[in-house]
N, C-alpha and C positions, 0 to 999 in steps of 0.2 A: 051522592053525597054517602058516607059511610059514619057511622054510629061510634059512640065511644066505645064499642065493642073492638075497635081496631087496635093493634098492639102498641101499647103506651107504657113506659116504664117509668114510675114516679119513685126518685130516690133520695132521701134526706142528704142533707147538706153533709152531716158526719158521716156518712157512708162513703163520701167521694175523696179524692185527692185533689183538694183545695191548696192553694199556696196564697194567703194573703199578707202583703208587707205594707207598712206604712213609713215612707221613706224617711230615714233620719238623715242621710244625706243623699238625694236623689243623683248621684253623680252621673249614671246614664241620662241625665235629660240636661239641656241647656235651654236657657230661656232669655230672650232680648227683648227690649221694652221698645217703644215707639221709634221707628226707623223708616226711611223713604222707601216706597215698595220698590220691586225689583224692576215692575214697568207698568207703568200708568198711563192710562189714555182717559182723559176725561171728558165727553160729548158732555165727860162728866165727873159726877161726885159719886163716891160710895153708894151701891143700891140704886143709882140712875142708868137707864138702859145706855150703852156707848154706840154710837153709831158707828157702822161699818165704813173701815178706810177707804177710802176713794181709789179704784184702780191706778195705778203708778207704770204707765208703759215705759219697759225699759229698767223693771225692778227684779228681772230675772223670774218673774213667776207671773203663768197666765191666768189673769183675774177674768171675771165674768166682764163680758164685753168686750174682751180681746180674744184673736183668733190664735196668738203666738206671742212669742217673746223673743225678739233678736239674741241670737248667741245660743238658743237652746238647741238640742236634737230635734228635727221635724223638718216639715215643708219650708221651703224659703219664707223668712218672713221681713216685711217692712218696717221702717223706723217708728210708723204709727201703730205697729203691733196688730196689723191686718195680714194675710196672705199675700205676698208678691203675685201681681197677676199675672197666671199662665203657670204657676207654681203646682208641681204634681202632688196632690195631696195624700193619696194612695192607688196603690194599682192592686189588681186581683189576677192569678192565672188560673184556669180550668184545666186540668188533666183529667180524662176521662177515665172509662173502667178499664179499657184496653189501652190504654197508654200508648196513643197512636195517634192520628190526625184528630185535631178539636179545633175548630173556627167558629169565632164571632162575627156576626156580620151586621144585625139590627139593633139598634138599642132603642129604648123607651122610658120615661121617667114616669113613676109613679106619685100619687098626689102628696105621698108621705116622704118623697124625698129619694125613695130606693129606685133599683135600676131592672129592668127587663131585658135580658139580652138573647137573641136568636142567632141559631148558626146550625153546625152539623157537629157531629162526633160520632166516632169509628167504636162499633160495638162487635165484639167479637161473635161471628156467626150470624150475625146481621149485614154486615157491612156499614155503611155511613149512615146513620138515623138524624134525623131532625132533632137538635137540642134547644132546649129552652130553658134558662134561668131565672130566677128571681134573687136579687141581693138586697141588703139593708142600705139604709142611707152611709152608714160606717163602711160600707163594702163588704161586709160579714154576707156568707151565704144563706140564704134563706131556706131554699128549694132546686131541685134541677129534675127535669124529666127528657126523655127522648120518645120519639115517636116512629114507629117503622111502619109503612103504609102497606106492605106486606107481609103479614106476620109468616114470621119462617123463612123467609127469603133474603138472602144476602146482597140485595139492591140497594141503591142509594136513593135517600132522601135529605133534602136540605132546606134550612130556613133560610130567608135573605131579607126578609122584613117584620116591623112586628108594630103593633098599635094597640092602646087602650082604652075600651068603652066607658061610658059614665058610671056604669053599675061595676066596673072592676074587671070587665070582660078582658081577656087579651085573644087578640088575633094575629093571626101570622100568615106569612106567605112565603112560598119558594118551589120548590118542584119533589116530585115523587116517582118513581119508576113503577109501571107496573106492566108484564106480559100483554103483548097486544096492541097496548096503545103507547109504549113507549115512556118517555120522561112527559109527565103532565105537569100543569101547573095547580099548585098546591095552595088551599085557602083552607086554614084550621082555626079552631077557637077552643080556648082552655077557661077553667074558671081561675078566680084569684090563687087559688092554692096549686094549680098545675093540672087537675085533671080534666083531659079531654072531654068537650061539649059535643064538637061534631067537628068533620072533615070533608071537603068537597074538592073533587079534581074537575080540571077543564083539560079537554084534549084538543089539541089545534088540528088544523084540516088534513096534514099530511102525518100524524100521530109521531110526529119526531121529537126533537128537544123543544120540549115547551115550559117556561118558567117565570112563576111570578118574582119579581125585584124588590118590589115596594108595596105596602097598604096603608092607607089611612081611613079614617073613622071621620065620614063626610056630615054627621049630625049626630050631637050628644044626647038627643031624646030616647026615649024608650025605642023607637024606631030605627034608630041611630044606624044607617047604612054603610056599605064599606065600599072603598075605590082601591082598585088593584092594578099595577101596571107590570107588564111585563113583555115576554116574547114568545111567538109561536113560531112553529114550522109552516111557512103555508104552502111547501111543494116545491118542486124543481125549479118549476117556471117563474115562481113568486118569490122561493128563497124566505128568508124570514121577515116577518110583519111585527111591528108592536101592537101590542093586545092591551086592551084597557077594558076593564069590566065594572059594572056596580053590582053590589050583592045586598042582598036583605041580611039581618042581624043574624037570620039563621041559616046563613050559607047558601040561601035561593038563590040563583043567579036571575039578575032582573034584566041586565042586558049586557052584551059585550060588543065592543068594535074594534077593528083593525086599522091602521094603518100603514099605507103602501107608498113611498117617496116616489114611485112612478118609474125607474129605471130599472125594475127588475134585480135590485141590489137587497142586501141586508139591512133592515131598519129594527132597530131593537129599543125598548123602553127600558128607562132604569130609576127615573124619579119621578114621584107624584106629589102634590101639594093642593091643599084646600085654597080655593080665591075668596076674597072678600064678598059678601055677599050669595052668592051660589056659582057654582061650575069648579073648575079646577085645572092646573096647569100641569104638563107632563115633559119631561125632556129625556134625550134620549141620543141616539146617532144614527144617520142615514149614509146610505152609500150615494155616491154622486157620480156624474157621467152621463153617458146614455145607453139605452138598449143595446147590449153586446159589446160595449166597451165602457166598464164600468172604470172610473180613476182612483177614487179615495174615499173619505168618509167624512162628513161635517157634524160638530154638535145640529141638537135640535131641540128648539121650545115650541111649544103650542098651549092654546089655551083652548078649553072647550066649556062649554055650556053644561049644565045639569044632566041634560041628558045625551051627553056623549057627543055634540055637533062640534067640529071643529070650528071657532070664530076666526083664530089667527095662527101662524106660525111663521118662525124665522129660524135661518141657520146662521151658525158661525165658523169660519175658515180661517186657519192659522197662517202662518206665513207660506207654508208650500200652497195654499189655494186648493185647489179640488184635489191635486195630489196627496195631500197630507190627509192625516188620519186623526180626527178631533172628534171630543164626544162630551156631551153632558150627562154626568152621573148622578146628581143630585139637584133638588131644587126646593124652594123656600121660599115662602111670602113673607114682605116687611108687615107685621103687625099694624104699623102707623099707616103707612100709606099706599100699600096694597102692590107695591113693586116686587119683582119677581128676581131672586138673584139663582144662577146657577152656578154648580161647581162641576169640574172634570178635567178633561187635559185637552191643550193643542199640540200641533207638533212643527216646531220651528226648523227642524230639518230631518231628513230621512233619517229612521229608526232612534227618534228620540220623542220625548213628551215632555211639556211644562205644565206645571200644575194651573188651571185657568179659572179665573171665578170671574163673572158677570153680572151686572145689574141693568135690570130692563124695566123701562114704565108698564104700566097695566096694561098699554096698547101696543106692546112689543118694541118700542122705541129703544135700541142701547143708549143706556146713560153714561155707563163706564165699564171697563174691564181691566184686572190684573193678573199678572203673571208670575211665577216663582220657578227660578231654576237653579236647582243646586250645581255649584260651579265643577265638581269633581264626577259628575255624570250626566247621563241624558236620559233620567229615566225619574219623574216625579207625576204623581197624580194626585187628585184630591177625589174622593169617593162620597163626602157626607156633607151636609150644611145643617146650621140652625141658628135660629133668631134670637137674640133677645129681646125683651120687652120695649128697650130704648131703640130697636133696629141696628143694634148692633150685630156682626156678622160672625159666626164660628166656621170656620171649615176644616175639614181632617181628611187625611190621607198617609201617602208615606213620602220621602224623599230618598234617594239611592244615593250612598258615599260609595264612591268606587273603592273596592278592596275590602270595605267595612260593612255591605249590606244595607237593608232596607232599615230606616228609622221611621218608629211614629212620628206625625207632623200635625201639629195643630196651631191654627193662626187666627186671630183675632181681627176683625176691621171693624173700623166706623160706618155708619151707613154711607158715609160720603167714601169709603173707599180706601182711607188711612190705616195703615197698618198700627195697631197696640200693641200686641206680643205677639212674637213666635215661639213656639215650645215644639221642641223635637226630643224624643225618647227612643234609647238603645237600652231594651228590657236585659235580653240573654244573649245577646251575639248577633246573627243573622236574622233577617225576616221578620222585623217587627211591623205590621201594617193595621192603621186603622181602618174601618169600613163603617163605622157609624156614629153618630155624634147627638146628642141632645142636651140641654141646660134645664135643670132642676130646680125647683122652687126656690131654694137658698142662694141660687144664681152660680152654681157650680156646673163646669162641663163635663159630662161622661163622656167617654170615648170607649167604643167597643172594638174588637178586631181579633188579632192572632199575633204568637210570636214564637219563635222557634228556639227550642232549648235543646241540647246536647242529650240529656238525660231521658226526655220526656217527647222529643220531636215537637209538633205544632200543637200549642196551648191556644184553647180560648182565652183572651185579654180583656179587661176591663179597667180603666183609670179615669179618676176624678182630678180636675184639673182647677183653681181658683179662676173665675171670670175677670 
């Protein structure tokens, strides 16, 4: 574990090249309402006080109690003067100090409706740094910070997951390079103003490419512990293993465990969620086949108790069976009934991927699956999931349009798997990808990712959509 003396730079938002826009006409976005799913499988007088005029929807003035007015510039407005479900409310681009590669991956919501985004940003002379930023509820940037794990060295440090503690502590995970141990899993904590509190590294058995993908706070008391999932290099015979760890709130490792699917392939962890009561769920991808004769990969879901013991696991294969490549990239728990929802992709044919969403009961029995395929391409993925209080599900990722590039893709489902709305967004051309999603207290969907622009290259991206 290293202390706050590690190289950290805090930059006030006014000193950065930020670009914020409220869509007057979000022409790059398209939204569709309820539709059948693509592929569903179900198991007075003078001197007297005058009362204020009542709000009148349609009068061309946004009154108290209204979100918007039809016909006025701004996000799409419904006839009842509320935002259209799925409407893009605002978007924010982040272009770092070097005008080079900037990427958002994870997003978390603050109690006041603000957002925390983690990813990586290229810094001249330092290489890629972990990047963490705080935004206000209206999308305005509050602060931004970068973390360079090896001061003075141009190596790669990156953030992938972010979570918020009960006292406002910010926890992130990702990876950081260090000579001698290669890429290590990185877990770090920042205070509410973006100052580094502590950082910890975890090196896998082979000192290869080890990385954290997702992090959650397991309990919200003063002892709030952390759960992290990722992947570690287990060596040439074992390849990659899923890595799951519990850390104390000060970064001390309490325990860690690895999962090997047993055929000598690469097994990787991508998503983690707290389960009702105690324990947690993990999703990822496992290689299948037999020792010495690997076939493809399956999406994997496992349920663990609070001490890290595996209670049960299940896999999903797409249309190609064991010869396809399928993966679970995010998992979320229904706040009502404890069901587990997984998002990722499956491969219906060679060199193709469909967005895949599945709901399982608390014991791992499949309840339903949904898929999405953009008709003009063979590459679509869901990277992130969030649950609303009523059990509705929001998934985010990308769809690829042939000759047009990738678009941000966001879709809301009911608990039963019915499509409520779908939103796609082309921000500045090619390569617009959503990697993280969260729902704020006001019922807005916050989506983090990255977007390519000719003038600035890859920029971090954050958008807010009406739920």
